[in-house]
N, C-alpha and C positions, 0 to 999 in steps of 0.2 A: 522553492521549498523552504522559504525562510519566513520567520515571524519575529516580531519584537519580543514575543514570549517564548521563543525557541530556546532549548538548552539541551545539554547532554542527558541522555536517559540514565537513570540510576541503575547501574548494572546489577546491584544486589538482587533485586526481585524481577528485573525486566527479562532476563534470559528465561526464567520460568514462565513468564507471561507470553513471551514470544513462542515458547514451545507449545502453547495452547492454540496458536494460530494454525488453522487447518493445513495450509500448504507448507508450514514449517515443522510439522510434527515428525517428519523423518530426519530432520537435521540433527547432527551430532551436538553434544553439549559444548564442545569447543567452538563450533560454528555459531551456535546461539549466543555464546559469550562474546564472540567477535562482532556479531550483528548488534548486540546491545551496546558495545563500545562505540560503534560508528553511527548508530541511529541517533537522530535528533528528535527530541520531543517538541511538538508544535501544539501549543494551546489554541483551541478554536473557540470562536464566539458565534452565536447564531447569525447566519447570513454571510459569514466570511467565505470568500472564494478561495479555494485551495488549488484548483487547476482550472484552466480555461481551454476549451476546444480550439485546436489549431496552434496552440503554443507549444514550444519545444518541451519535451518531457525530460526532466533531469533526475527523476527518481521515482521510487515506489512508496506509497503510503500504506500503513496498516492502522486501522482504527483501534485505538486503545480504550477510549471512553467516549460516550456520546453517539450521535447519529449524524451521518453525512448524507446528502442527497445528490445523486448522479443524474445530471440533466443532459440527455443526448438529443441532438437535432432530429425532429420527426418521430421520436420515441417517447413512451411514457417514462417519467422519472422513476428511479428506484432508490430505496434507502439501504444503507449499509451500516452495520453496527460493529461492536467490539469483535475483534478477530478477523474481520473481513478487510480486503485490500482493494486499492484502486491505483491506477497509474501503470499497471503491468503491461498493457498493450504498447504504450510509448517506449517501454524498455526493450520490448521484443521485436519491434519493427525497425526496418532500416532507416526510415526517416525520423523516427523517434518523436512523432507529433501526438499531442493529446487528442483523444477522440471525443471527450466529454468535458463539460463544465461540472466541477464538483464543489459544492458549498456545504458548510456546516449547517445542519438543521438545528442542532442544540449545542450548548457549551460542551466541550470535551477535550480530548487530546488524541493526536495521531503521532505515529512514529514515521519519520521520513528517512528512507534508506537510499543513499546516492546510487545512481545508475552503475558506475564502475564496480562498486562493492557488491551490488546485487548480481551483476553478471559473473563476477568472481565466485560468488556463492553457488550459482548454477553449475559452474564448471567443477567445483569441489564436491558438491552434494547433488548428484543426479536425482536422488529421491525427491528433492525439492522441486526440480524441474518437472518431474512427472506429476507431482501433486498440483503444481501450478497449471500444468496442461489440463488437468481435470477441471480446475476453476474456469479456465478459458473455454473449454468445451461446453460447460454448463451455461456460461454466459451467451455463447453462440447459439446454443439450442433454445434458450429463452428468447433470444432476439428473433429467431426464425419461426417461432410459434405464433 
């Protein structure tokens, strides 16, 4: 989850931007401020690989700006844009392994949230866990179609 262009997220406006992320809408203001404090901004360039299938997952990414492409073995690729996340499956499975390669399709920025901090968030904010469950259920339904 690192990049030479990575840096701390500007907390002033980022908690409001995080509140607009669908699975974080139920999080308290305090939790959003804490997430903004621990999130790392990762600047992306077209073609940059952000995660690799089979690699250990160390955190969750939320797309802030730009578009990323999720490439899954044997499946059509999908595009994710601002407010959408990836990397959540590796956080929620016992082996913590990435299931897809994700690369930046355009220049942009993602927030990287470390695994331990995200798991702590799920314990403190059950509403976030429920909202994330809806994201996972939709992705599973899309895969089975």
